[in-house]
C-alpha positions as CSV (number, residue, x, y, z in Angstrom):
1,M,6.2,6.2,34.8
2,Q,7.1,4.7,31.4
3,L,5.3,6.6,28.7
4,F,6.1,4.1,25.9
5,P,6.9,0.4,25.6
6,E,10.0,-1.0,24.0
7,A,9.4,-1.1,20.3
8,G,12.4,-2.4,18.5
9,T,14.2,0.4,16.6
10,I,11.6,2.9,17.5
11,R,12.5,5.4,20.2
12,A,10.1,7.9,21.7
13,V,11.4,11.3,23.0
14,A,8.8,13.1,25.1
15,I,9.9,16.8,25.1
16,P,8.5,18.6,28.2
17,L,6.1,21.6,27.5
18,P,6.4,23.9,30.5
19,G,3.2,26.0,30.8
20,Y,1.2,23.7,28.7
21,S,-0.1,21.2,31.2
22,D,-3.0,20.1,29.0
23,L,-0.6,18.8,26.4
24,G,2.0,17.5,28.8
25,T,4.7,16.6,26.3
26,S,5.5,17.0,22.6
27,N,6.5,13.6,21.3
28,V,9.2,13.0,18.7
29,Y,9.8,9.5,17.3
30,L,13.1,8.2,16.0
31,V,12.4,5.3,13.6
32,G,15.0,2.9,12.3
33,S,18.5,1.7,13.2
34,G,20.3,4.6,11.5
35,P,20.2,6.5,9.4
36,F,16.7,7.0,10.7
37,T,13.4,8.9,10.1
38,L,12.2,11.5,12.6
39,I,8.5,11.8,13.1
40,D,7.7,15.4,14.2
41,T,10.3,17.6,15.8
42,G,8.7,19.4,18.8
43,P,8.4,23.2,19.1
44,K,11.2,25.7,19.3
45,F,10.7,26.2,23.1
46,P,13.6,27.4,25.2
47,G,15.6,24.2,26.0
48,S,13.6,21.9,23.7
49,F,16.4,21.5,21.1
50,E,19.0,20.8,23.8
51,Y,16.6,18.3,25.4
52,L,16.2,16.5,22.1
53,K,19.9,16.5,21.4
54,D,20.6,15.1,24.8
55,Q,18.1,12.3,24.4
56,L,19.7,11.4,21.0
57,K,23.1,11.3,22.7
58,K,21.8,8.9,25.4
59,A,20.5,6.6,22.6
60,G,23.9,6.7,20.9
61,R,22.6,8.9,18.1
62,D,23.3,12.3,16.7
63,M,21.4,14.8,14.6
64,A,23.7,13.9,11.6
65,D,22.0,10.4,11.7
66,I,18.6,11.8,10.7
67,E,17.8,11.0,7.1
68,H,14.2,12.2,6.8
69,I,11.7,14.3,8.8
70,I,8.0,13.5,8.5
71,I,5.6,16.1,10.0
72,T,2.2,14.8,11.0
73,H,0.6,18.3,10.5
74,G,1.4,21.9,10.1
75,H,1.2,23.1,13.7
76,I,4.2,24.7,15.3
77,D,4.6,22.2,18.1
78,H,5.1,19.5,15.5
79,Y,7.6,21.1,13.1
80,G,9.1,24.0,15.2
81,L,12.6,22.5,15.5
82,A,12.9,21.2,11.9
83,V,15.2,24.0,10.7
84,S,17.4,23.9,13.9
85,I,17.8,20.1,13.4
86,R,18.7,20.5,9.8
87,E,21.3,23.2,10.5
88,H,22.9,21.1,13.3
89,A,22.9,17.9,11.2
90,G,25.3,19.4,8.7
91,H,23.6,17.9,5.7
92,H,20.3,18.3,3.8
93,I,17.3,16.5,5.5
94,P,14.1,16.3,3.4
95,C,11.0,17.3,5.3
96,R,7.7,15.9,4.3
97,I,4.2,17.1,5.2
98,H,0.8,16.5,3.6
99,A,0.1,18.8,0.7
100,E,-3.0,20.3,2.4
101,D,-0.8,21.6,5.3
102,L,2.3,22.5,3.2
103,W,1.4,26.2,3.1
104,R,1.4,26.4,6.9
105,V,5.2,25.8,7.1
106,T,6.3,28.1,4.3
107,A,7.9,31.6,4.6
108,N,4.8,33.0,2.9
109,A,2.6,31.9,5.8
110,Y,5.0,33.6,8.2
111,R,4.8,36.9,6.2
112,E,1.1,36.7,6.4
113,E,0.2,37.4,10.0
114,M,-1.0,34.3,11.9
115,W,-3.9,36.6,13.0
116,A,-5.4,37.6,9.6
117,E,-8.3,39.7,8.4
118,E,-10.4,36.5,8.3
119,A,-9.9,36.1,12.1
120,D,-11.2,39.6,12.7
121,T,-14.3,38.8,10.5
122,L,-14.9,35.6,12.5
123,M,-14.6,37.4,15.9
124,A,-17.2,40.0,14.8
125,M,-19.5,37.2,13.5
126,V,-19.4,35.4,16.9
127,D,-19.7,38.7,18.9
128,M,-16.4,38.3,20.7
129,P,-15.8,41.2,23.1
130,P,-12.9,43.5,22.2
131,R,-11.0,42.6,25.4
132,E,-11.1,38.9,24.5
133,V,-10.0,39.6,20.9
134,R,-7.0,41.5,22.2
135,K,-6.0,38.6,24.5
136,I,-6.3,36.1,21.7
137,R,-4.3,38.3,19.3
138,D,-1.5,38.7,21.9
139,R,-1.4,34.9,22.3
140,F,-1.1,34.4,18.5
141,L,1.7,36.9,18.3
142,V,4.1,34.7,20.3
143,F,3.5,31.7,18.1
144,D,5.9,32.6,15.3
145,A,8.8,32.6,17.8
146,L,8.2,28.9,18.5
147,S,9.1,27.7,15.0
148,D,11.0,28.5,11.8
149,P,9.5,28.3,8.3
150,I,10.7,25.4,6.1
151,P,11.1,26.9,2.7
152,D,11.7,23.6,0.8
153,A,9.2,21.2,2.5
154,L,8.0,18.5,0.2
155,P,4.3,17.3,-0.1
156,M,3.2,13.8,0.7
157,E,-0.2,12.2,0.1
158,D,-2.4,9.4,1.4
159,G,-0.8,6.0,0.8
160,D,2.8,7.2,0.4
161,I,5.4,4.8,1.9
162,F,8.6,5.6,3.7
163,A,10.6,2.5,4.4
164,G,14.0,1.4,5.7
165,D,15.6,-2.0,6.5
166,D,13.6,-2.3,9.7
167,Y,10.5,-0.2,9.2
168,H,7.7,0.5,6.8
169,L,5.6,3.6,7.3
170,E,2.4,4.2,5.4
171,V,0.9,7.7,5.3
172,I,-2.8,7.7,6.3
173,H,-4.4,11.1,5.6
174,T,-6.7,11.8,8.5
175,P,-8.0,15.4,8.1
176,G,-10.0,17.0,10.9
177,H,-7.6,18.5,13.4
178,S,-6.2,20.2,10.4
179,P,-6.9,19.5,6.7
180,G,-3.5,18.0,6.2
181,T,-3.2,15.9,9.4
182,C,-1.8,12.5,8.9
183,C,-1.1,9.3,10.8
184,L,1.7,6.9,10.0
185,Y,1.2,3.2,10.3
186,E,4.0,0.7,10.9
187,A,2.5,-2.6,10.0
188,R,5.2,-4.9,11.2
189,Q,4.8,-3.8,14.8
190,K,1.2,-2.6,14.4
191,I,2.0,0.9,15.7
192,L,0.0,3.9,14.7
193,F,1.8,7.3,15.0
194,S,-1.2,9.5,15.5
195,G,0.1,13.0,15.7
196,D,-2.9,15.0,17.2
197,H,-5.5,12.8,15.6
198,I,-5.7,10.5,18.6
199,L,-4.6,11.5,22.1
200,K,-5.2,9.7,25.4
201,H,-5.6,12.4,28.0
202,I,-7.6,15.0,26.0
203,T,-10.1,15.0,23.1
204,P,-8.4,16.5,20.0
205,N,-9.9,19.6,18.5
206,P,-11.2,19.5,15.0
207,L,-10.2,23.1,14.4
208,F,-12.4,25.5,12.4
209,E,-10.6,26.6,9.3
210,I,-10.4,30.4,9.0
211,K,-8.4,30.6,5.7
212,R,-10.8,28.9,3.4
213,D,-9.0,30.0,0.3
214,K,-6.2,27.5,1.2
215,L,-8.4,24.5,1.1
216,R,-8.7,22.0,-1.8
217,D,-12.4,21.6,-0.9
218,P,-14.2,24.9,-0.1
219,A,-17.0,22.9,1.6
220,Y,-14.5,21.2,4.0
221,K,-16.0,20.8,7.5
222,S,-13.5,20.0,10.2
223,L,-15.7,17.8,12.4
224,K,-17.2,15.8,9.6
225,A,-13.7,15.1,8.2
226,Y,-12.5,14.2,11.7
227,L,-15.2,11.7,12.4
228,H,-14.6,10.1,9.0
229,S,-10.9,9.9,9.7
230,L,-11.6,8.2,13.0
231,D,-13.4,5.4,11.1
232,K,-10.5,5.3,8.7
233,V,-7.9,4.3,11.3
234,A,-10.3,2.1,13.2
235,S,-10.1,-0.5,10.4
236,R,-6.3,-0.9,11.0
237,D,-4.8,-3.7,13.1
238,V,-3.2,-1.6,15.8
239,S,-1.5,-2.8,19.0
240,H,-0.2,0.6,20.2
241,V,-0.9,4.2,19.3
242,F,2.1,6.6,19.7
243,P,0.5,10.0,19.9
244,G,1.8,13.5,19.4
245,H,1.3,14.4,23.1
246,G,1.1,12.3,26.3
247,E,1.5,8.6,26.8
248,V,0.9,5.5,24.6
249,I,-2.6,4.3,23.9
250,E,-3.3,0.5,24.0
251,E,-7.0,0.4,23.3
252,L,-7.7,2.2,20.0
253,P,-11.4,1.0,19.5
254,G,-12.3,2.2,23.0
255,I,-10.9,5.6,22.6
256,I,-12.5,6.1,19.1
257,S,-15.8,5.1,20.6
258,S,-15.4,7.7,23.4
259,Y,-14.6,10.4,20.8
260,H,-17.8,9.7,18.9
261,G,-19.7,9.9,22.1
262,H,-18.0,13.1,23.1
263,H,-18.9,14.8,19.8
264,R,-22.5,13.6,19.9
265,D,-22.8,15.1,23.4
266,R,-21.2,18.4,22.3
267,M,-23.6,18.7,19.3
268,D,-26.5,18.2,21.6
269,R,-25.2,20.8,24.0
270,V,-24.9,23.4,21.2
271,W,-28.4,22.5,20.0
272,T,-29.9,22.7,23.5
273,A,-28.3,26.1,24.1
274,L,-29.6,27.5,20.8
275,R,-33.1,26.0,21.6
276,K,-33.2,28.0,24.8
277,Q,-32.4,31.3,23.0
278,S,-31.0,32.4,19.7
279,R,-27.7,34.2,20.5
280,P,-24.3,35.0,18.9
281,L,-22.0,32.1,19.4
282,Y,-19.7,33.7,22.0
283,H,-22.7,33.8,24.4
284,L,-23.1,30.0,24.2
285,I,-19.8,29.2,25.7
286,D,-20.9,29.0,29.3
287,E,-23.7,26.5,28.5
288,V,-21.7,24.3,26.1
289,F,-18.6,23.9,28.3
290,D,-18.4,23.2,32.0
291,F,-15.1,25.1,32.2
292,V,-12.9,27.0,29.7
293,P,-9.4,28.1,30.7
294,E,-8.8,31.8,29.9
295,G,-6.3,31.0,27.2
296,D,-8.7,28.6,25.4
297,I,-11.5,30.9,24.4
298,F,-10.6,30.7,20.7
299,L,-10.6,26.9,20.9
300,A,-14.1,27.0,22.6
301,I,-15.5,29.2,19.7
302,S,-13.9,26.8,17.2
303,E,-15.5,23.8,18.9
304,I,-18.9,25.5,18.8
305,L,-18.5,26.4,15.1
306,V,-17.5,22.9,13.9
307,H,-20.4,21.3,15.8
308,L,-22.8,24.0,14.5
309,E,-21.7,23.2,10.9
310,L,-23.0,19.7,11.3
311,L,-26.1,20.8,13.1
312,V,-26.9,23.0,10.1
313,E,-26.1,20.2,7.6
314,E,-28.4,17.8,9.5
315,G,-31.2,20.4,9.5
316,R,-31.1,20.8,13.3
317,A,-30.1,24.4,13.2
318,E,-30.2,27.3,10.8
319,L,-28.8,30.8,10.3
320,I,-31.5,33.5,10.8
321,D,-29.3,36.6,10.6
322,P,-25.8,36.7,9.0
323,G,-24.9,39.8,11.1
324,P,-22.4,40.6,12.3
325,P,-23.0,39.3,14.8
326,A,-24.6,36.2,13.3
327,Y,-27.6,34.6,14.9
328,Y,-28.5,30.9,14.7
329,R,-31.5,29.0,16.0
330,A,-32.3,25.4,16.8
331,V,-34.8,23.7,14.4
C-alpha cells in the first residue's frame, strides 16, 4: 500500500514503530531538492536511525544534505533522532520548534524527571491505585532513552516562513496536543504537514498539561485550544494532509467534522458518568471508554480531565471536594 502520493520534491519516510501498533509509523518528511528541510526526525528506537539513513540513500540523499530541522512539537517520537542526525551530518543543522514546546527538548527538561512531583499530585487527585501509578512511572522511565536533548534548539512562532527554491512552508501554531504543536503549510502544493494535530487512523489526544508553570497562559485548556486549532486549519485550501503517523489524508473537512463529533460525544459520556454518581475521576474510566489498553491508562485520565475542564467552564459540572481525591458532579 502506498502511504503517500508523489509530491514533487517532498519525500515521506514512514519509520516503523514496532510495539506501537496504534501509531503505526513515525513519519519524517524531506522537503526540497537539496539542501533540504527535514520535518520531524522520528524517535531514537533501535534501528530507526539506520532505517532513515537507508531511505535517504535510496532517494540519492545523505544526512549531510539536511539544511534545517523543523520539529512539529516536543514529543520524543518527533525529535528523538535530531542529535544523531546532526552528528552524522558533519555540520551544524539548526533545529526549530515552537517557543511553547522549546523547554521540552532541553537538557534541563531531561534533568527534571519526566515523572515529576506534579504527576504524583495529579494521580492522588484522580485516586489512581498505587499499582497503576507504578506501571505508569515505569513506562515513563524508558522514554528518555528514546531521544537526546537538543541544547541549542531555536524558537519559532505562528506565521514564520521557511522557504527554498521549490518550497514555501508557513508555520501554523495549532496548540492542543501540546501547547507548542504546529502544522506546516506548503501553499504551492496545498499540503498540510500536520504532526499529531490531524491523524487518519486515531483521534489525537489533547493532552492535559501537568507542568502548568511552563505555560505562557496559566488558564490554558488543552481541549479548548485543540478545537480552536482545528477551525484554524479548516480555513486553509488543503489537497493532502501529511500527518506525523499513519497514511495521507485526502479529506480534511470530513475528518475535522468527525473530531468535533468525537469530542462532543466524549464530553457527554463524562457528564453522564458524573450524573450517575459523583466519583474520583479514575473510577469513571470504564463508563467513559469502551476499552482502554493497559498501557494507556494515563491517556484515559488525561482525556477525562480535558473534557471535564470544558464541562466546568460551560457550567455542566462542578468541583464539590478538592480532596485528594477530588470529587466532581454533573450540574
